[in-house]
Every structure is written in structure tokens, then in C-alpha cells.
N, CA, C and O atoms as a GROMACS GRO file, in nm:
protein
  332
    1MET      N    1  -3.264  -1.751  14.030
    1MET     CA    2  -3.138  -1.770  13.962
    1MET      C    3  -3.027  -1.746  14.063
    1MET      O    4  -3.034  -1.652  14.142
    2ALA      N    5  -2.925  -1.828  14.063
    2ALA     CA    6  -2.816  -1.819  14.156
    2ALA      C    7  -2.723  -1.704  14.115
    2ALA      O    8  -2.702  -1.678  13.996
    3LYS      N    9  -2.669  -1.638  14.215
    3LYS     CA   10  -2.579  -1.529  14.192
    3LYS      C   11  -2.436  -1.584  14.176
    3LYS      O   12  -2.392  -1.671  14.252
    4ARG      N   13  -2.366  -1.532  14.077
    4ARG     CA   14  -2.229  -1.577  14.050
    4ARG      C   15  -2.138  -1.518  14.157
    4ARG      O   16  -2.140  -1.398  14.182
    5ILE      N   17  -2.058  -1.604  14.219
    5ILE     CA   18  -1.963  -1.559  14.320
    5ILE      C   19  -1.824  -1.559  14.258
    5ILE      O   20  -1.775  -1.661  14.209
    6LYS      N   21  -1.760  -1.441  14.262
    6LYS     CA   22  -1.626  -1.430  14.204
    6LYS      C   23  -1.523  -1.485  14.302
    6LYS      O   24  -1.535  -1.466  14.423
    7SER      N   25  -1.423  -1.554  14.249
    7SER     CA   26  -1.316  -1.604  14.336
    7SER      C   27  -1.214  -1.494  14.356
    7SER      O   28  -1.199  -1.405  14.272
    8LEU      N   29  -1.142  -1.501  14.467
    8LEU     CA   30  -1.039  -1.401  14.497
    8LEU      C   31  -0.920  -1.420  14.402
    8LEU      O   32  -0.897  -1.531  14.354
    9PRO      N   33  -0.845  -1.312  14.375
    9PRO     CA   34  -0.729  -1.325  14.284
    9PRO      C   35  -0.629  -1.431  14.329
    9PRO      O   36  -0.572  -1.502  14.246
   10GLN      N   37  -0.607  -1.443  14.463
   10GLN     CA   38  -0.513  -1.541  14.513
   10GLN      C   39  -0.558  -1.683  14.479
   10GLN      O   40  -0.475  -1.770  14.455
   11GLU      N   41  -0.687  -1.705  14.479
   11GLU     CA   42  -0.741  -1.837  14.445
   11GLU      C   43  -0.723  -1.866  14.297
   11GLU      O   44  -0.720  -1.982  14.257
   12ARG      N   45  -0.712  -1.761  14.216
   12ARG     CA   46  -0.695  -1.779  14.072
   12ARG      C   47  -0.548  -1.784  14.034
   12ARG      O   48  -0.515  -1.805  13.917
   13GLY      N   49  -0.459  -1.765  14.132
   13GLY     CA   50  -0.316  -1.776  14.101
   13GLY      C   51  -0.245  -1.644  14.078
   13GLY      O   52  -0.139  -1.642  14.015
   14PHE      N   53  -0.302  -1.532  14.129
   14PHE     CA   54  -0.242  -1.402  14.112
   14PHE      C   55  -0.228  -1.332  14.247
   14PHE      O   56  -0.305  -1.357  14.339
   15VAL      N   57  -0.128  -1.244  14.256
   15VAL     CA   58  -0.115  -1.155  14.371
   15VAL      C   59  -0.127  -1.014  14.315
   15VAL      O   60  -0.072  -0.982  14.210
   16LEU      N   61  -0.201  -0.929  14.388
   16LEU     CA   62  -0.222  -0.792  14.341
   16LEU      C   63  -0.122  -0.698  14.406
   16LEU      O   64  -0.091  -0.711  14.525
   17PHE      N   65  -0.071  -0.602  14.328
   17PHE     CA   66   0.025  -0.505  14.377
   17PHE      C   67  -0.022  -0.363  14.347
   17PHE      O   68  -0.084  -0.338  14.244
   18ASP      N   69   0.008  -0.271  14.438
   18ASP     CA   70  -0.010  -0.128  14.411
   18ASP      C   71   0.126  -0.070  14.373
   18ASP      O   72   0.226  -0.097  14.438
   19VAL      N   73   0.128   0.009  14.266
   19VAL     CA   74   0.252   0.064  14.213
   19VAL      C   75   0.248   0.214  14.219
   19VAL      O   76   0.150   0.276  14.178
   20VAL      N   77   0.355   0.276  14.269
   20VAL     CA   78   0.370   0.421  14.267
   20VAL      C   79   0.489   0.450  14.175
   20VAL      O   80   0.597   0.394  14.192
   21PHE      N   81   0.467   0.537  14.078
   21PHE     CA   82   0.569   0.571  13.981
   21PHE      C   83   0.645   0.695  14.023
   21PHE      O   84   0.597   0.771  14.108
   22ALA      N   85   0.762   0.718  13.965
   22ALA     CA   86   0.848   0.832  13.999
   22ALA      C   87   0.779   0.965  13.974
   22ALA      O   88   0.809   1.063  14.042
   23ASP      N   89   0.686   0.970  13.877
   23ASP     CA   90   0.616   1.096  13.848
   23ASP      C   91   0.498   1.120  13.941
   23ASP      O   92   0.427   1.220  13.925
   24GLY      N   93   0.476   1.030  14.038
   24GLY     CA   94   0.367   1.046  14.134
   24GLY      C   95   0.241   0.972  14.098
   24GLY      O   96   0.149   0.965  14.179
   25ALA      N   97   0.235   0.918  13.977
   25ALA     CA   98   0.117   0.842  13.936
   25ALA      C   99   0.107   0.711  14.014
   25ALA      O  100   0.208   0.658  14.062
   26ARG      N  101  -0.014   0.660  14.026
   26ARG     CA  102  -0.034   0.537  14.101
   26ARG      C  103  -0.120   0.441  14.019
   26ARG      O  104  -0.215   0.483  13.953
   27ALA      N  105  -0.086   0.313  14.024
   27ALA     CA  106  -0.165   0.208  13.959
   27ALA      C  107  -0.197   0.103  14.064
   27ALA      O  108  -0.108   0.055  14.134
   28SER      N  109  -0.323   0.069  14.077
   28SER     CA  110  -0.366  -0.027  14.175
   28SER      C  111  -0.398  -0.161  14.112
   28SER      O  112  -0.436  -0.170  13.996
   29ASN      N  113  -0.380  -0.264  14.192
   29ASN     CA  114  -0.422  -0.400  14.155
   29ASN      C  115  -0.359  -0.452  14.030
   29ASN      O  116  -0.427  -0.510  13.945
   30ARG      N  117  -0.228  -0.433  14.017
   30ARG     CA  118  -0.154  -0.496  13.904
   30ARG      C  119  -0.136  -0.643  13.937
   30ARG      O  120  -0.088  -0.676  14.046
   31ARG      N  121  -0.174  -0.730  13.846
   31ARG     CA  122  -0.166  -0.874  13.869
   31ARG      C  123  -0.029  -0.930  13.839
   31ARG      O  124   0.034  -0.897  13.738
   32VAL      N  125   0.018  -1.016  13.930
   32VAL     CA  126   0.145  -1.084  13.913
   32VAL      C  127   0.119  -1.232  13.946
   32VAL      O  128   0.060  -1.261  14.050
   33PRO      N  129   0.162  -1.324  13.860
   33PRO     CA  130   0.139  -1.467  13.887
   33PRO      C  131   0.212  -1.512  14.015
   33PRO      O  132   0.325  -1.470  14.041
   34VAL      N  133   0.145  -1.597  14.091
   34VAL     CA  134   0.201  -1.648  14.217
   34VAL      C  135   0.328  -1.728  14.192
   34VAL      O  136   0.417  -1.730  14.277
   35GLU      N  137   0.338  -1.795  14.078
   35GLU     CA  138   0.451  -1.882  14.050
   35GLU      C  139   0.586  -1.809  14.050
   35GLU      O  140   0.689  -1.870  14.082
   36ILE      N  141   0.587  -1.681  14.015
   36ILE     CA  142   0.716  -1.611  14.007
   36ILE      C  143   0.756  -1.551  14.140
   36ILE      O  144   0.868  -1.504  14.155
   37LEU      N  145   0.666  -1.551  14.239
   37LEU     CA  146   0.694  -1.491  14.369
   37LEU      C  147   0.747  -1.595  14.467
   37LEU      O  148   0.743  -1.715  14.442
   38GLY      N  149   0.797  -1.545  14.579
   38GLY     CA  150   0.841  -1.633  14.686
   38GLY      C  151   0.989  -1.666  14.674
   38GLY      O  152   1.060  -1.606  14.593
   39GLY      N  153   1.033  -1.760  14.754
   39GLY     CA  154   1.174  -1.798  14.754
   39GLY      C  155   1.257  -1.690  14.818
   39GLY      O  156   1.206  -1.608  14.894
   40LEU      N  157   1.384  -1.688  14.788
   40LEU     CA  158   1.477  -1.592  14.848
   40LEU      C  159   1.461  -1.452  14.793
   40LEU      O  160   1.498  -1.356  14.860
   41ASP      N  161   1.405  -1.437  14.672
   41ASP     CA  162   1.391  -1.307  14.609
   41ASP      C  163   1.271  -1.228  14.663
   41ASP      O  164   1.264  -1.106  14.645
   42GLY      N  165   1.178  -1.294  14.728
   42GLY     CA  166   1.058  -1.226  14.781
   42GLY      C  167   0.975  -1.168  14.668
   42GLY      O  168   0.934  -1.239  14.577
   43ASP      N  169   0.951  -1.035  14.675
   43ASP     CA  170   0.869  -0.968  14.574
   43ASP      C  171   0.948  -0.901  14.464
   43ASP      O  172   0.890  -0.830  14.381
   44ASP      N  173   1.079  -0.921  14.460
   44ASP     CA  174   1.163  -0.862  14.354
   44ASP      C  175   1.123  -0.908  14.213
   44ASP      O  176   1.125  -0.826  14.121
   45PRO      N  177   1.086  -1.034  14.193
   45PRO     CA  178   1.039  -1.073  14.059
   45PRO      C  179   0.913  -0.998  14.015
   45PRO      O  180   0.890  -0.979  13.896
   46ALA      N  181   0.832  -0.956  14.112
   46ALA     CA  182   0.711  -0.882  14.079
   46ALA      C  183   0.748  -0.746  14.018
   46ALA      O  184   0.682  -0.700  13.925
   47ARG      N  185   0.852  -0.682  14.069
   47ARG     CA  186   0.897  -0.554  14.013
   47ARG      C  187   0.937  -0.572  13.866
   47ARG      O  188   0.902  -0.489  13.782
   48GLN      N  189   1.010  -0.679  13.835
   48GLN     CA  190   1.052  -0.706  13.698
   48GLN      C  191   0.930  -0.731  13.609
   48GLN      O  192   0.922  -0.681  13.497
   49HIS      N  193   0.834  -0.810  13.660
   49HIS     CA  194   0.714  -0.843  13.583
   49HIS      C  195   0.632  -0.718  13.552
   49HIS      O  196   0.586  -0.699  13.440
   50ILE      N  197   0.615  -0.632  13.652
   50ILE     CA  198   0.537  -0.510  13.634
   50ILE      C  199   0.614  -0.413  13.542
   50ILE      O  200   0.551  -0.342  13.464
   51ALA      N  201   0.746  -0.409  13.550
   51ALA     CA  202   0.823  -0.326  13.458
   51ALA      C  203   0.804  -0.372  13.313
   51ALA      O  204   0.796  -0.291  13.222
   52GLU      N  205   0.797  -0.506  13.293
   52GLU     CA  206   0.769  -0.559  13.160
   52GLU      C  207   0.630  -0.520  13.114
   52GLU      O  208   0.610  -0.488  12.997
   53GLN      N  209   0.532  -0.522  13.205
   53GLN     CA  210   0.395  -0.479  13.172
   53GLN      C  211   0.397  -0.330  13.129
   53GLN      O  212   0.336  -0.293  13.030
   54GLU      N  213   0.469  -0.248  13.206
   54GLU     CA  214   0.480  -0.106  13.176
   54GLU      C  215   0.545  -0.082  13.038
   54GLU      O  216   0.503   0.005  12.963
   55ALA      N  217   0.648  -0.161  13.008
   55ALA     CA  218   0.715  -0.145  12.878
   55ALA      C  219   0.617  -0.178  12.765
   55ALA      O  220   0.616  -0.110  12.662
   56GLU      N  221   0.536  -0.281  12.783
   56GLU     CA  222   0.438  -0.318  12.682
   56GLU      C  223   0.331  -0.208  12.667
   56GLU      O  224   0.292  -0.174  12.556
   57ILE      N  225   0.285  -0.154  12.780
   57ILE     CA  226   0.186  -0.048  12.776
   57ILE      C  227   0.244   0.077  12.707
   57ILE      O  228   0.176   0.141  12.627
   58ALA      N  229   0.368   0.110  12.740
   58ALA     CA  230   0.433   0.226  12.678
   58ALA      C  231   0.450   0.206  12.529
   58ALA      O  232   0.432   0.300  12.450
   59ARG      N  233   0.486   0.086  12.490
   59ARG     CA  234   0.505   0.058  12.346
   59ARG      C  235   0.374   0.072  12.272
   59ARG      O  236   0.369   0.131  12.164
   60LYS      N  237   0.266   0.019  12.329
   60LYS     CA  238   0.135   0.026  12.261
   60LYS      C  239   0.076   0.166  12.257
   60LYS      O  240   0.010   0.205  12.160
   61SER      N  241   0.100   0.243  12.366
   61SER     CA  242   0.041   0.375  12.373
   61SER      C  243   0.125   0.483  12.309
   61SER      O  244   0.076   0.592  12.281
   62GLY      N  245   0.254   0.454  12.286
   62GLY     CA  246   0.344   0.552  12.227
   62GLY      C  247   0.398   0.654  12.326
   62GLY      O  248   0.458   0.754  12.287
   63ARG      N  249   0.376   0.629  12.456
   63ARG     CA  250   0.426   0.716  12.560
   63ARG      C  251   0.557   0.660  12.614
   63ARG      O  252   0.587   0.542  12.596
   64PRO      N  253   0.636   0.746  12.682
   64PRO     CA  254   0.759   0.692  12.744
   64PRO      C  255   0.725   0.603  12.865
   64PRO      O  256   0.624   0.623  12.933
   65GLN      N  257   0.811   0.507  12.889
   65GLN     CA  258   0.790   0.415  13.000
   65GLN      C  259   0.811   0.486  13.134
   65GLN      O  260   0.905   0.564  13.147
   66ARG      N  261   0.726   0.460  13.231
   66ARG     CA  262   0.738   0.524  13.362
   66ARG      C  263   0.828   0.439  13.454
   66ARG      O  264   0.827   0.316  13.447
   67GLU      N  265   0.903   0.506  13.538
   67GLU     CA  266   0.993   0.438  13.631
   67GLU      C  267   0.917   0.406  13.761
   67GLU      O  268   0.847   0.492  13.815
   68ILE      N  269   0.930   0.285  13.809
   68ILE     CA  270   0.863   0.240  13.931
   68ILE      C  271   0.940   0.294  14.051
   68ILE      O  272   1.060   0.271  14.064
   69GLU      N  273   0.869   0.366  14.141
   69GLU     CA  274   0.930   0.419  14.261
   69GLU      C  275   0.913   0.321  14.378
   69GLU      O  276   1.009   0.290  14.448
   70SER      N  277   0.789   0.274  14.398
   70SER     CA  278   0.767   0.177  14.506
   70SER      C  279   0.659   0.076  14.463
   70SER      O  280   0.578   0.101  14.374
   71LEU      N  281   0.664  -0.038  14.530
   71LEU     CA  282   0.576  -0.150  14.499
   71LEU      C  283   0.533  -0.213  14.628
   71LEU      O  284   0.617  -0.254  14.708
   72THR      N  285   0.402  -0.223  14.650
   72THR     CA  286   0.351  -0.287  14.772
   72THR      C  287   0.235  -0.378  14.735
   72THR      O  288   0.163  -0.355  14.638
   73ARG      N  289   0.220  -0.483  14.814
   73ARG     CA  290   0.108  -0.574  14.792
   73ARG      C  291  -0.023  -0.503  14.828
   73ARG      O  292  -0.030  -0.432  14.928
   74SER      N  293  -0.124  -0.521  14.746
   74SER     CA  294  -0.256  -0.465  14.773
   74SER      C  295  -0.317  -0.540  14.891
   74SER      O  296  -0.298  -0.661  14.903
   75PRO      N  297  -0.390  -0.470  14.977
   75PRO     CA  298  -0.456  -0.540  15.086
   75PRO      C  299  -0.563  -0.635  15.033
   75PRO      O  300  -0.628  -0.608  14.932
   76ALA      N  301  -0.579  -0.746  15.102
   76ALA     CA  302  -0.680  -0.844  15.061
   76ALA      C  303  -0.818  -0.782  15.078
   76ALA      O  304  -0.845  -0.716  15.178
   77PRO      N  305  -0.906  -0.802  14.980
   77PRO     CA  306  -1.040  -0.745  14.991
   77PRO      C  307  -1.115  -0.808  15.108
   77PRO      O  308  -1.102  -0.928  15.136
   78ALA      N  309  -1.193  -0.726  15.176
   78ALA     CA  310  -1.273  -0.775  15.290
   78ALA      C  311  -1.385  -0.862  15.237
   78ALA      O  312  -1.445  -0.833  15.134
   79ALA      N  313  -1.412  -0.968  15.312
   79ALA     CA  314  -1.521  -1.056  15.271
   79ALA      C  315  -1.655  -0.989  15.294
   79ALA      O  316  -1.678  -0.930  15.399
   80LYS      N  317  -1.741  -0.998  15.197
   80LYS     CA  318  -1.874  -0.938  15.206
   80LYS      C  319  -1.967  -1.040  15.274
   80LYS      O  320  -1.961  -1.159  15.243
   81PRO      N  321  -2.052  -0.994  15.363
   81PRO     CA  322  -2.144  -1.088  15.426
   81PRO      C  323  -2.242  -1.145  15.325
   81PRO      O  324  -2.293  -1.073  15.238
   82ALA      N  325  -2.268  -1.272  15.337
   82ALA     CA  326  -2.364  -1.339  15.245
   82ALA      C  327  -2.504  -1.298  15.284
   82ALA      O  328  -2.540  -1.298  15.402
   83ALA      N  329  -2.582  -1.263  15.185
   83ALA     CA  330  -2.719  -1.218  15.214
   83ALA      C  331  -2.819  -1.322  15.172
   83ALA      O  332  -2.939  -1.302  15.188
   0.00000   0.00000   0.00000
């Protein structure tokens, strides 16, 4: 039986971001669609998109929304050797 090979997030149309919040908490691999990135704004639209995700999470969980301190792109995963 053939093994299923997962495609990279960039190939699926997403860029992954690591988020550090003002309270020191960290969230890895937050997905942001490629369509909203680029242009003159760079990664600023990603901050808005992730803030909207946080607002939705806070609304559903009943917790206060966390403030984003920093936002960086996650490093691309290393390719695994084919066996």
C-alpha cells in the first residue's frame, strides 16, 4: 500500500506564523492564507487575520482576548529523506 505524502502548507495556499502574546504565551503554526499577504503591506495583514482568529477563539472560550506582542513566520519544515 502506498504511503500518503502530505503537501506543505505553502503548496496548499497557507503561510504559517509563530505568535507571541503580551502575557508570554506562544502559539505556533497559525495559518494565514497566501492571498492576503504580500504587496506593500508585507506581513501586516497576517497580524489582522490572526487577531480576528484570536477574537473568535476568545468569544467561543469565554476568555479575554490576548494581545499580540510579536509575529514571525514559522521556519519551513525540513524535507524528510524518502525511504
